[in-house]
GUKE-663082 format. One record per atom (N, C-alpha, C): x, y, z; residue in one letter. Coordinates in steps of 0.05 Angstrom, whole numbers. Example, Ala and Ser with C-alpha at 12.3 -4.5 7.8 and 13.67 -1.06 7.14 Angstrom:
<site xx="264" yy="-114" zz="156" code="A"/>
<site xx="246" yy="-90" zz="156" code="A"/>
<site xx="264" yy="-66" zz="156" code="A"/>
<site xx="257" yy="-45" zz="142" code="S"/>
<site xx="273" yy="-21" zz="143" code="S"/>
<site xx="258" yy="1" zz="157" code="S"/>
***
This chain:
<site xx="-662" yy="81" zz="-416" code="M"/>
<site xx="-644" yy="57" zz="-413" code="M"/>
<site xx="-629" yy="54" zz="-440" code="M"/>
<site xx="-604" yy="50" zz="-438" code="A"/>
<site xx="-587" yy="47" zz="-462" code="A"/>
<site xx="-592" yy="20" zz="-475" code="A"/>
<site xx="-591" yy="20" zz="-501" code="A"/>
<site xx="-595" yy="-5" zz="-515" code="A"/>
<site xx="-570" yy="-22" zz="-512" code="A"/>
<site xx="-574" yy="-49" zz="-509" code="Q"/>
<site xx="-551" yy="-66" zz="-506" code="Q"/>
<site xx="-543" yy="-77" zz="-533" code="Q"/>
<site xx="-517" yy="-77" zz="-539" code="R"/>
<site xx="-507" yy="-88" zz="-564" code="R"/>
<site xx="-500" yy="-117" zz="-561" code="R"/>
<site xx="-502" yy="-132" zz="-582" code="R"/>
<site xx="-493" yy="-160" zz="-582" code="R"/>
<site xx="-464" yy="-161" zz="-590" code="R"/>
<site xx="-448" yy="-177" zz="-575" code="S"/>
<site xx="-419" yy="-178" zz="-580" code="S"/>
<site xx="-412" yy="-197" zz="-603" code="S"/>
<site xx="-431" yy="-213" zz="-612" code="G"/>
<site xx="-425" yy="-231" zz="-634" code="G"/>
<site xx="-418" yy="-259" zz="-624" code="G"/>
<site xx="-410" yy="-261" zz="-599" code="R"/>
<site xx="-403" yy="-288" zz="-588" code="R"/>
<site xx="-425" yy="-296" zz="-569" code="R"/>
<site xx="-440" yy="-316" zz="-575" code="G"/>
<site xx="-461" yy="-325" zz="-557" code="G"/>
<site xx="-483" yy="-305" zz="-555" code="G"/>
<site xx="-497" yy="-306" zz="-533" code="S"/>
<site xx="-520" yy="-288" zz="-529" code="S"/>
<site xx="-515" yy="-266" zz="-508" code="S"/>
<site xx="-491" yy="-265" zz="-497" code="K"/>
<site xx="-486" yy="-245" zz="-476" code="K"/>
<site xx="-483" yy="-217" zz="-490" code="K"/>
<site xx="-495" yy="-197" zz="-479" code="P"/>
<site xx="-492" yy="-170" zz="-490" code="P"/>
<site xx="-464" yy="-159" zz="-483" code="P"/>
<site xx="-454" yy="-142" zz="-500" code="A"/>
<site xx="-428" yy="-129" zz="-495" code="A"/>
<site xx="-431" yy="-108" zz="-473" code="A"/>
<site xx="-410" yy="-103" zz="-458" code="P"/>
<site xx="-412" yy="-82" zz="-437" code="P"/>
<site xx="-419" yy="-55" zz="-449" code="P"/>
<site xx="-436" yy="-41" zz="-436" code="T"/>
<site xx="-442" yy="-14" zz="-444" code="T"/>
<site xx="-438" yy="5" zz="-421" code="T"/>
<site xx="-440" yy="31" zz="-426" code="A"/>
<site xx="-436" yy="50" zz="-404" code="A"/>
<site xx="-456" yy="46" zz="-382" code="A"/>
<site xx="-481" yy="38" zz="-389" code="S"/>
<site xx="-501" yy="34" zz="-368" code="S"/>
<site xx="-495" yy="10" zz="-350" code="S"/>
<site xx="-479" yy="-9" zz="-360" code="R"/>
<site xx="-473" yy="-33" zz="-344" code="R"/>
<site xx="-445" yy="-31" zz="-332" code="R"/>
<site xx="-432" yy="-8" zz="-333" code="G"/>
<site xx="-406" yy="-5" zz="-321" code="G"/>
<site xx="-383" yy="-3" zz="-341" code="G"/>
<site xx="-386" yy="-14" zz="-364" code="G"/>
<site xx="-366" yy="-12" zz="-385" code="G"/>
<site xx="-341" yy="-27" zz="-378" code="G"/>
<site xx="-321" yy="-27" zz="-396" code="F"/>
<site xx="-296" yy="-40" zz="-391" code="F"/>
<site xx="-280" yy="-24" zz="-369" code="F"/>
<site xx="-265" yy="-38" zz="-353" code="G"/>
<site xx="-249" yy="-25" zz="-333" code="G"/>
<site xx="-265" yy="-19" zz="-307" code="G"/>
<site xx="-290" yy="-27" zz="-306" code="S"/>
<site xx="-306" yy="-24" zz="-282" code="S"/>
<site xx="-313" yy="-51" zz="-270" code="S"/>
<site xx="-295" yy="-62" zz="-254" code="P"/>
<site xx="-300" yy="-89" zz="-244" code="P"/>
<site xx="-325" yy="-90" zz="-226" code="P"/>
<site xx="-339" yy="-112" zz="-228" code="R"/>
<site xx="-363" yy="-117" zz="-212" code="R"/>
<site xx="-360" yy="-145" zz="-199" code="R"/>
<site xx="-373" yy="-149" zz="-176" code="D"/>
<site xx="-372" yy="-175" zz="-164" code="D"/>
<site xx="-395" yy="-192" zz="-177" code="D"/>
<site xx="-399" yy="-216" zz="-166" code="A"/>
<site xx="-419" yy="-234" zz="-178" code="A"/>
<site xx="-447" yy="-223" zz="-177" code="A"/>
<site xx="-453" yy="-207" zz="-157" code="A"/>
<site xx="-479" yy="-195" zz="-154" code="A"/>
<site xx="-482" yy="-170" zz="-171" code="A"/>
<site xx="-461" yy="-161" zz="-183" code="G"/>
<site xx="-462" yy="-137" zz="-200" code="G"/>
<site xx="-455" yy="-111" zz="-184" code="G"/>
<site xx="-448" yy="-114" zz="-159" code="A"/>
<site xx="-441" yy="-90" zz="-143" code="A"/>
<site xx="-413" yy="-81" zz="-149" code="A"/>
<site xx="-407" yy="-55" zz="-149" code="P"/>
<site xx="-380" yy="-45" zz="-153" code="P"/>
<site xx="-363" yy="-51" zz="-129" code="P"/>
<site xx="-336" yy="-52" zz="-132" code="P"/>
<site xx="-319" yy="-57" zz="-109" code="P"/>
<site xx="-320" yy="-34" zz="-90" code="P"/>
<site xx="-313" yy="-39" zz="-64" code="P"/>
<site xx="-313" yy="-17" zz="-45" code="P"/>
<site xx="-291" yy="3" zz="-52" code="P"/>
<site xx="-295" yy="28" zz="-44" code="K"/>
<site xx="-276" yy="49" zz="-50" code="K"/>
<site xx="-265" yy="60" zz="-24" code="K"/>
<site xx="-240" yy="69" zz="-26" code="A"/>
<site xx="-226" yy="80" zz="-2" code="A"/>
<site xx="-238" yy="107" zz="6" code="A"/>
<site xx="-253" yy="120" zz="-11" code="V"/>
<site xx="-263" yy="146" zz="-6" code="V"/>
<site xx="-280" yy="146" zz="20" code="V"/>
<site xx="-294" yy="124" zz="25" code="G"/>
<site xx="-312" yy="123" zz="48" code="G"/>
<site xx="-297" yy="118" zz="74" code="G"/>
<site xx="-272" yy="110" zz="73" code="L"/>
<site xx="-257" yy="105" zz="98" code="L"/>
<site xx="-250" yy="131" zz="112" code="L"/>
<site xx="-250" yy="131" zz="138" code="A"/>
<site xx="-243" yy="154" zz="153" code="A"/>
<site xx="-215" yy="150" zz="164" code="A"/>
<site xx="-195" yy="163" zz="152" code="H"/>
<site xx="-167" yy="161" zz="160" code="H"/>
<site xx="-161" yy="182" zz="180" code="H"/>
<site xx="-145" yy="175" zz="200" code="D"/>
<site xx="-138" yy="193" zz="221" code="D"/>
<site xx="-117" yy="213" zz="211" code="D"/>
<site xx="-124" yy="238" zz="207" code="P"/>
<site xx="-105" yy="258" zz="196" code="P"/>
<site xx="-82" yy="264" zz="216" code="P"/>
<site xx="-87" yy="262" zz="241" code="R"/>
<site xx="-66" yy="267" zz="261" code="R"/>
<site xx="-46" yy="244" zz="260" code="R"/>
<site xx="-55" yy="220" zz="256" code="L"/>
<site xx="-37" yy="197" zz="253" code="L"/>
<site xx="-20" yy="200" zz="228" code="L"/>
<site xx="-32" yy="209" zz="206" code="A"/>
<site xx="-17" yy="213" zz="181" code="A"/>
<site xx="5" yy="234" zz="185" code="A"/>
<site xx="-2" yy="256" zz="199" code="D"/>
<site xx="19" yy="277" zz="204" code="D"/>
<site xx="41" yy="266" zz="222" code="D"/>
<site xx="33" yy="250" zz="243" code="A"/>
<site xx="53" yy="239" zz="261" code="A"/>
<site xx="71" yy="219" zz="246" code="A"/>
<site xx="59" yy="203" zz="228" code="L"/>
<site xx="75" yy="184" zz="212" code="L"/>
<site xx="95" yy="199" zz="195" code="L"/>
<site xx="86" yy="220" zz="182" code="W"/>
<site xx="103" yy="235" zz="164" code="W"/>
<site xx="126" yy="247" zz="181" code="W"/>
<site xx="120" yy="259" zz="204" code="E"/>
<site xx="140" yy="271" zz="220" code="E"/>
<site xx="161" yy="250" zz="229" code="E"/>
<site xx="152" yy="227" zz="238" code="A"/>
<site xx="170" yy="206" zz="247" code="A"/>
<site xx="188" yy="195" zz="225" code="A"/>
<site xx="176" yy="189" zz="202" code="V"/>
<site xx="191" yy="177" zz="180" code="V"/>
<site xx="210" yy="197" zz="167" code="V"/>
<site xx="201" yy="222" zz="164" code="S"/>
<site xx="219" yy="242" zz="152" code="S"/>
<site xx="243" yy="248" zz="169" code="S"/>
<site xx="242" yy="243" zz="195" code="K"/>
<site xx="265" yy="246" zz="212" code="K"/>
<site xx="284" yy="223" zz="208" code="K"/>
<site xx="273" yy="199" zz="202" code="L"/>
<site xx="290" yy="175" zz="198" code="L"/>
<site xx="304" yy="175" zz="171" code="L"/>
<site xx="291" yy="186" zz="151" code="D"/>
<site xx="303" yy="187" zz="124" code="D"/>
<site xx="292" yy="211" zz="109" code="D"/>
<site xx="309" yy="229" zz="101" code="V"/>
<site xx="300" yy="254" zz="88" code="V"/>
<site xx="291" yy="250" zz="60" code="V"/>
<site xx="296" yy="227" zz="48" code="R"/>
<site xx="287" yy="221" zz="21" code="R"/>
<site xx="258" yy="214" zz="18" code="R"/>
<site xx="244" yy="212" zz="41" code="C"/>
<site xx="216" yy="204" zz="41" code="C"/>
<site xx="199" yy="226" zz="29" code="C"/>
<site xx="176" yy="218" zz="18" code="R"/>
<site xx="156" yy="237" zz="7" code="R"/>
<site xx="129" yy="227" zz="14" code="R"/>
<site xx="110" yy="245" zz="14" code="R"/>
<site xx="82" yy="238" zz="19" code="R"/>
<site xx="69" yy="229" zz="-7" code="R"/>
<site xx="48" yy="213" zz="-4" code="G"/>
<site xx="33" yy="204" zz="-27" code="G"/>
<site xx="7" yy="191" zz="-17" code="G"/>
<site xx="-5" yy="174" zz="-34" code="T"/>
<site xx="-29" yy="159" zz="-27" code="T"/>
<site xx="-27" yy="131" zz="-37" code="T"/>
<site xx="-41" yy="113" zz="-23" code="M"/>
<site xx="-44" yy="85" zz="-31" code="M"/>
<site xx="-72" yy="77" zz="-24" code="M"/>
<site xx="-87" yy="65" zz="-42" code="F"/>
<site xx="-115" yy="58" zz="-38" code="F"/>
<site xx="-131" yy="83" zz="-29" code="F"/>
<site xx="-122" yy="107" zz="-36" code="G"/>
<site xx="-135" yy="131" zz="-27" code="G"/>
<site xx="-128" yy="139" zz="1" code="G"/>
<site xx="-109" yy="126" zz="13" code="C"/>
<site xx="-101" yy="131" zz="41" code="C"/>
<site xx="-75" yy="148" zz="41" code="C"/>
<site xx="-71" yy="165" zz="62" code="P"/>
<site xx="-46" yy="179" zz="64" code="P"/>
<site xx="-23" yy="159" zz="67" code="P"/>
<site xx="-1" yy="163" zz="52" code="A"/>
<site xx="21" yy="143" zz="52" code="A"/>
<site xx="48" yy="157" zz="52" code="A"/>
<site xx="68" yy="142" zz="58" code="V"/>
<site xx="96" yy="152" zz="57" code="V"/>
<site xx="111" yy="134" zz="38" code="V"/>
<site xx="127" yy="146" zz="20" code="Y"/>
<site xx="143" yy="131" zz="1" code="Y"/>
<site xx="173" yy="138" zz="6" code="Y"/>
<site xx="190" yy="120" zz="-1" code="L"/>
<site xx="219" yy="125" zz="-2" code="L"/>
<site xx="226" yy="123" zz="-32" code="L"/>
<site xx="233" yy="145" zz="-44" code="D"/>
<site xx="235" yy="147" zz="-73" code="D"/>
<site xx="208" yy="138" zz="-85" code="D"/>
<site xx="207" yy="116" zz="-99" code="R"/>
<site xx="182" yy="107" zz="-111" code="R"/>
<site xx="170" yy="83" zz="-97" code="R"/>
<site xx="182" yy="74" zz="-75" code="R"/>
<site xx="173" yy="50" zz="-62" code="R"/>
<site xx="157" yy="57" zz="-37" code="R"/>
<site xx="134" yy="44" zz="-34" code="L"/>
<site xx="116" yy="49" zz="-12" code="L"/>
<site xx="128" yy="38" zz="14" code="L"/>
<site xx="127" yy="54" zz="35" code="V"/>
<site xx="137" yy="47" zz="62" code="V"/>
<site xx="113" yy="40" zz="80" code="V"/>
<site xx="94" yy="58" zz="83" code="A"/>
<site xx="72" yy="54" zz="101" code="A"/>
<site xx="48" yy="72" zz="93" code="A"/>
<site xx="25" yy="65" zz="103" code="C"/>
<site xx="2" yy="83" zz="98" code="C"/>
<site xx="-16" yy="82" zz="123" code="C"/>
<site xx="-33" yy="102" zz="126" code="V"/>
<site xx="-52" yy="103" zz="147" code="V"/>
<site xx="-77" yy="89" zz="137" code="V"/>
<site xx="-86" yy="70" zz="152" code="W"/>
<site xx="-110" yy="55" zz="145" code="W"/>
<site xx="-130" yy="58" zz="168" code="W"/>
<site xx="-149" yy="75" zz="164" code="E"/>
<site xx="-169" yy="83" zz="185" code="E"/>
<site xx="-153" yy="94" zz="209" code="E"/>
<site xx="-152" yy="80" zz="231" code="R"/>
<site xx="-138" yy="90" zz="255" code="R"/>
<site xx="-114" yy="73" zz="262" code="R"/>
<site xx="-102" yy="60" zz="242" code="S"/>
<site xx="-78" yy="44" zz="246" code="S"/>
<site xx="-59" yy="48" zz="222" code="S"/>
<site xx="-36" yy="36" zz="224" code="L"/>
<site xx="-16" yy="38" zz="203" code="L"/>
<site xx="-13" yy="11" zz="188" code="L"/>
<site xx="-11" yy="12" zz="162" code="A"/>
<site xx="-4" yy="-11" zz="146" code="A"/>
<site xx="24" yy="-7" zz="138" code="A"/>
<site xx="42" yy="-25" zz="145" code="I"/>
<site xx="71" yy="-22" zz="140" code="I"/>
<site xx="81" yy="-45" zz="124" code="I"/>
<site xx="98" yy="-39" zz="104" code="R"/>
<site xx="110" yy="-60" zz="88" code="R"/>
<site xx="138" yy="-66" zz="98" code="R"/>
<site xx="142" yy="-90" zz="108" code="V"/>
<site xx="167" yy="-99" zz="120" code="V"/>
<site xx="175" yy="-125" zz="107" code="V"/>
<site xx="200" yy="-134" zz="111" code="P"/>
<site xx="208" yy="-161" zz="101" code="P"/>
<site xx="189" yy="-182" zz="111" code="P"/>
<site xx="183" yy="-202" zz="95" code="A"/>
<site xx="164" yy="-223" zz="102" code="A"/>
<site xx="171" yy="-237" zz="128" code="A"/>
<site xx="197" yy="-242" zz="134" code="S"/>
<site xx="204" yy="-255" zz="159" code="S"/>
<site xx="197" yy="-238" zz="183" code="S"/>
<site xx="201" yy="-212" zz="181" code="L"/>
<site xx="194" yy="-194" zz="203" code="L"/>
<site xx="164" yy="-193" zz="207" code="L"/>
<site xx="149" yy="-192" zz="185" code="A"/>
<site xx="120" yy="-192" zz="186" code="A"/>
<site xx="110" yy="-217" zz="200" code="A"/>
<site xx="121" yy="-240" zz="194" code="A"/>
<site xx="112" yy="-265" zz="207" code="A"/>
<site xx="119" yy="-264" zz="237" code="A"/>
<site xx="142" yy="-253" zz="244" code="D"/>
<site xx="150" yy="-251" zz="272" code="D"/>
<site xx="132" yy="-232" zz="287" code="D"/>
<site xx="125" yy="-209" zz="276" code="L"/>
<site xx="108" yy="-190" zz="289" code="L"/>
<site xx="80" yy="-201" zz="293" code="L"/>
<site xx="70" yy="-216" zz="274" code="V"/>
<site xx="43" yy="-229" zz="277" code="V"/>
<site xx="44" yy="-251" zz="298" code="V"/>
<site xx="65" yy="-267" zz="298" code="A"/>
<site xx="68" yy="-289" zz="317" code="A"/>
<site xx="70" yy="-278" zz="346" code="A"/>
<site xx="83" yy="-255" zz="349" code="R"/>
<site xx="86" yy="-243" zz="376" code="R"/>
<site xx="62" yy="-226" zz="384" code="R"/>
<site xx="42" yy="-223" zz="366" code="G"/>
<site xx="18" yy="-208" zz="373" code="G"/>
<site xx="22" yy="-178" zz="372" code="G"/>
<site xx="43" yy="-168" zz="359" code="R"/>
<site xx="48" yy="-139" zz="357" code="R"/>
<site xx="34" yy="-127" zz="333" code="R"/>
<site xx="25" yy="-145" zz="314" code="A"/>
<site xx="12" yy="-135" zz="290" code="A"/>
<site xx="-6" yy="-157" zz="279" code="A"/>
<site xx="-23" yy="-150" zz="260" code="V"/>
<site xx="-40" yy="-169" zz="246" code="V"/>
<site xx="-33" yy="-166" zz="216" code="V"/>
<site xx="-40" yy="-186" zz="201" code="R"/>
<site xx="-35" yy="-185" zz="172" code="R"/>
<site xx="-53" yy="-163" zz="160" code="R"/>
<site xx="-43" yy="-148" zz="142" code="F"/>
<site xx="-58" yy="-126" zz="129" code="F"/>
<site xx="-76" yy="-139" zz="107" code="F"/>
<site xx="-102" yy="-134" zz="109" code="R"/>
<site xx="-121" yy="-145" zz="90" code="R"/>
<site xx="-139" yy="-122" zz="80" code="R"/>
<site xx="-130" yy="-106" zz="62" code="P"/>
<site xx="-147" yy="-83" zz="53" code="P"/>
<site xx="-172" yy="-93" zz="39" code="P"/>
<site xx="-195" yy="-82" zz="46" code="Y"/>
<site xx="-221" yy="-89" zz="35" code="Y"/>
<site xx="-227" yy="-119" zz="36" code="Y"/>
<site xx="-216" yy="-133" zz="56" code="G"/>
<site xx="-221" yy="-161" zz="60" code="G"/>
<site xx="-207" yy="-180" zz="40" code="G"/>
<site xx="-188" yy="-169" zz="26" code="R"/>
<site xx="-173" yy="-185" zz="7" code="R"/>
<site xx="-155" yy="-204" zz="22" code="R"/>
<site xx="-141" yy="-221" zz="8" code="A"/>
<site xx="-122" yy="-240" zz="20" code="A"/>
<site xx="-99" yy="-225" zz="34" code="A"/>
<site xx="-90" yy="-237" zz="56" code="A"/>
<site xx="-68" yy="-224" zz="71" code="A"/>
<site xx="-43" yy="-224" zz="53" code="A"/>
<site xx="-27" yy="-203" zz="56" code="M"/>
<site xx="-3" yy="-200" zz="40" code="M"/>
<site xx="21" yy="-206" zz="58" code="M"/>
<site xx="40" yy="-222" zz="47" code="A"/>
<site xx="63" yy="-232" zz="63" code="A"/>
<site xx="80" yy="-211" zz="75" code="A"/>
<site xx="84" yy="-188" zz="61" code="E"/>
<site xx="102" yy="-168" zz="71" code="E"/>
<site xx="88" yy="-144" zz="84" code="E"/>
<site xx="62" yy="-146" zz="89" code="W"/>
<site xx="47" yy="-124" zz="100" code="W"/>
<site xx="35" yy="-131" zz="127" code="W"/>
<site xx="38" yy="-113" zz="147" code="V"/>
<site xx="26" yy="-116" zz="173" code="V"/>
<site xx="10" yy="-91" zz="179" code="V"/>
<site xx="-10" yy="-94" zz="196" code="Q"/>
<site xx="-26" yy="-72" zz="206" code="Q"/>
<site xx="-22" yy="-69" zz="235" code="Q"/>
<site xx="-14" yy="-45" zz="244" code="V"/>
<site xx="-7" yy="-40" zz="272" code="V"/>
<site xx="-25" yy="-19" zz="283" code="V"/>
<site xx="-39" yy="-25" zz="305" code="A"/>
<site xx="-56" yy="-6" zz="318" code="A"/>
<site xx="-38" yy="12" zz="335" code="A"/>
<site xx="-38" yy="38" zz="328" code="V"/>
<site xx="-20" yy="57" zz="342" code="V"/>
<site xx="-32" yy="84" zz="340" code="V"/>
<site xx="-25" yy="101" zz="360" code="S"/>
<site xx="-34" yy="129" zz="359" code="S"/>
<site xx="-10" yy="146" zz="351" code="S"/>
<site xx="-15" yy="171" zz="344" code="G"/>
<site xx="6" yy="189" zz="336" code="G"/>
<site xx="27" yy="192" zz="358" code="G"/>
<site xx="18" yy="192" zz="383" code="R"/>
<site xx="36" yy="196" zz="406" code="R"/>
<site xx="53" yy="171" zz="412" code="R"/>
<site xx="45" yy="148" zz="403" code="S"/>
<site xx="60" yy="123" zz="410" code="S"/>
<site xx="76" yy="112" zz="386" code="S"/>
<site xx="82" yy="129" zz="366" code="L"/>
<site xx="97" yy="119" zz="344" code="L"/>
<site xx="126" yy="111" zz="351" code="L"/>
<site xx="136" yy="122" zz="373" code="R"/>
<site xx="163" yy="114" zz="381" code="R"/>
<site xx="166" yy="84" zz="387" code="R"/>
<site xx="144" yy="72" zz="397" code="R"/>
<site xx="146" yy="44" zz="404" code="R"/>
<site xx="148" yy="26" zz="379" code="R"/>
<site xx="142" yy="36" zz="356" code="I"/>
<site xx="145" yy="20" zz="332" code="I"/>
<site xx="167" yy="31" zz="313" code="I"/>
<site xx="184" yy="47" zz="324" code="E"/>
<site xx="206" yy="59" zz="308" code="E"/>
<site xx="223" yy="38" zz="294" code="E"/>
<site xx="228" yy="15" zz="308" code="E"/>
<site xx="245" yy="-6" zz="295" code="E"/>
<site xx="230" yy="-18" zz="272" code="E"/>
<site xx="203" yy="-19" zz="273" code="I"/>
<site xx="188" yy="-30" zz="250" code="I"/>
<site xx="189" yy="-10" zz="227" code="I"/>
<site xx="187" yy="16" zz="233" code="L"/>
<site xx="190" yy="36" zz="212" code="L"/>
<site xx="217" yy="36" zz="199" code="L"/>
<site xx="238" yy="32" zz="216" code="L"/>
<site xx="266" yy="30" zz="205" code="L"/>
<site xx="268" yy="6" zz="186" code="L"/>
<site xx="256" yy="-17" zz="194" code="A"/>
<site xx="257" yy="-41" zz="177" code="A"/>
<site xx="242" yy="-36" zz="151" code="A"/>
<site xx="220" yy="-21" zz="152" code="A"/>
<site xx="205" yy="-15" zz="128" code="A"/>
<site xx="221" yy="3" zz="110" code="A"/>
<site xx="236" yy="22" zz="121" code="L"/>
<site xx="253" yy="40" zz="105" code="L"/>
<site xx="276" yy="24" zz="93" code="L"/>
<site xx="288" yy="6" zz="108" code="E"/>
<site xx="309" yy="-10" zz="97" code="E"/>
<site xx="299" yy="-28" zz="74" code="E"/>
<site xx="275" yy="-39" zz="78" code="R"/>
<site xx="263" yy="-56" zz="57" code="R"/>
<site xx="258" yy="-39" zz="32" code="R"/>
<site xx="248" yy="-15" zz="35" code="A"/>
<site xx="243" yy="2" zz="12" code="A"/>
<site xx="268" yy="11" zz="-2" code="A"/>
<site xx="289" yy="14" zz="14" code="D"/>
<site xx="315" yy="22" zz="3" code="D"/>
<site xx="330" yy="-1" zz="-10" code="D"/>
<site xx="321" yy="-26" zz="-4" code="G"/>
<site xx="334" yy="-49" zz="-16" code="G"/>
<site xx="357" yy="-59" zz="1" code="G"/>
<site xx="361" yy="-49" zz="25" code="T"/>
<site xx="383" yy="-58" zz="42" code="T"/>
<site xx="375" yy="-80" zz="62" code="T"/>
<site xx="349" yy="-86" zz="63" code="A"/>
<site xx="340" yy="-107" zz="82" code="A"/>
<site xx="337" yy="-133" zz="68" code="A"/>
<site xx="332" yy="-155" zz="82" code="G"/>
<site xx="328" yy="-181" zz="70" code="G"/>
<site xx="301" yy="-183" zz="57" code="G"/>
<site xx="298" yy="-171" zz="33" code="C"/>
<site xx="273" yy="-171" zz="19" code="C"/>
<site xx="276" yy="-186" zz="-7" code="C"/>
<site xx="254" yy="-192" zz="-19" code="A"/>
<site xx="254" yy="-208" zz="-44" code="A"/>
<site xx="266" yy="-192" zz="-67" code="A"/>
<site xx="262" yy="-166" zz="-67" code="R"/>
<site xx="270" yy="-149" zz="-90" code="R"/>
<site xx="295" yy="-133" zz="-82" code="R"/>
<site xx="318" yy="-138" zz="-95" code="P"/>
<site xx="341" yy="-122" zz="-88" code="P"/>
<site xx="339" yy="-94" zz="-98" code="P"/>
<site xx="356" yy="-77" zz="-86" code="A"/>
<site xx="356" yy="-48" zz="-94" code="A"/>
<site xx="364" yy="-46" zz="-123" code="A"/>
<site xx="355" yy="-25" zz="-136" code="R"/>
<site xx="363" yy="-20" zz="-164" code="R"/>
<site xx="392" yy="-12" zz="-165" code="R"/>
<site xx="407" yy="-23" zz="-184" code="P"/>
<site xx="435" yy="-14" zz="-186" code="P"/>
<site xx="436" yy="15" zz="-194" code="P"/>
<site xx="456" yy="29" zz="-184" code="T"/>
<site xx="460" yy="57" zz="-191" code="T"/>
<site xx="473" yy="58" zz="-218" code="T"/>
<site xx="467" yy="79" zz="-233" code="R"/>
<site xx="479" yy="82" zz="-259" code="R"/>
<site xx="507" yy="94" zz="-256" code="R"/>
<site xx="525" yy="82" zz="-270" code="R"/>
<site xx="553" yy="92" zz="-269" code="R"/>
<site xx="557" yy="111" zz="-293" code="R"/>
<site xx="573" yy="130" zz="-289" code="A"/>
<site xx="580" yy="148" zz="-311" code="A"/>
<site xx="596" yy="133" zz="-332" code="A"/>
<site xx="588" yy="136" zz="-356" code="R"/>
<site xx="603" yy="123" zz="-378" code="R"/>
<site xx="629" yy="138" zz="-383" code="R"/>
<site xx="650" yy="123" zz="-388" code="P"/>
<site xx="675" yy="137" zz="-393" code="P"/>
<site xx="673" yy="153" zz="-419" code="P"/>
<site xx="682" yy="177" zz="-418" code="G"/>
<site xx="681" yy="194" zz="-441" code="G"/>
<site xx="704" yy="188" zz="-460" code="G"/>
<site xx="704" yy="201" zz="-483" code="P"/>
<site xx="725" yy="196" zz="-502" code="P"/>
<site xx="752" yy="206" zz="-491" code="P"/>
<site xx="772" yy="191" zz="-497" code="A"/>
<site xx="799" yy="197" zz="-486" code="A"/>
<site xx="813" yy="218" zz="-501" code="A"/>
***
């Protein structure tokens, strides 16, 4: 067992490697946070998502979020596979509408608070066509052309050269 050092303030010992160290968050009971590694993501759904989104916009790329297969437009996250459903980032007004109509639920990864611009849609790889308009809205949001809180980044203009 590693010796505990005193931090100099009060009587609490300073974090050590045996207690998790700095950067290792623990809950009140001392348990580490859940990890995405244990989740079983549907690889066929991930492939179907990639196929559908890459046809809608060729600038998309694959990546990960929370350890889940995800799709990005440039550097902005569009959607990810969460177990056997999709988590999709859309404008907040559309998210509220989808939840109100019962087409989606608020995305709450690891039981955290619901996020205003995220919805979770139960869908199979074969039925992605029925949510194509949601994917288009997510791509527009990521591109900055939809009604979202963050506008698109301005493009850099070429500086005029010497005359």
